[in-house]
Steps between C-alpha positions, in 0.01 A plus 500: 500500500472862376565784744376825352568843651503820309618824647335833414640627167402734218309226328273369789433501865669267740371160590594308811644153473270247345579132474376273225557135428592418141283252317667535160807675351459870395437589134528836331162678449430798273134582565248466772115552492373701795179665609585835643283761669166330403587497132452182295817286484771622259839380395811692617864466407717410802875506568726457800652838615848537640626772734723607206185596308528234242218246390573134531266206448224453751473139627186302586470175689244306693549524868330410830414808698428369842236766546326476163573149368641435151546804283733626224771736626623767245820665622771724364825602646599709801264784395199283431296503178413771246175482301340696215194467284544254211444770228777716642832481317674770713843415639505358856580782740430632851303721519257465212124591509389170328728272696516389864690282733400218728712300739354171363176349387305191608243372247289191502463393138785409267272603204564857621871482400691506166834332530803605312610283211838345608716380212562129503 
């Protein structure tokens, strides 16, 4: 069981406690394809964000969300996730005009994720 609660912080707004049931172990993810503000879907780089202001790997795993069924949860650390357009090579930082924070993401299709290559 995953209990997720994010307090308001410089990266993102607070989110009240959410509970998810794990269906598989988490795996590091580097990119997510999202459709934002009516635009066609695009790829975005994603990292987990710590309260210390440092990027860490974002993690994705299939979960059962009692309200929405099976989905893929993408979560970061205690300050949520940080995202930026794929073409941006700017350093991760808060604030930044081309980056934004989110407490977590729920997506429906694993094809919308790029997983990190983990050395064997």
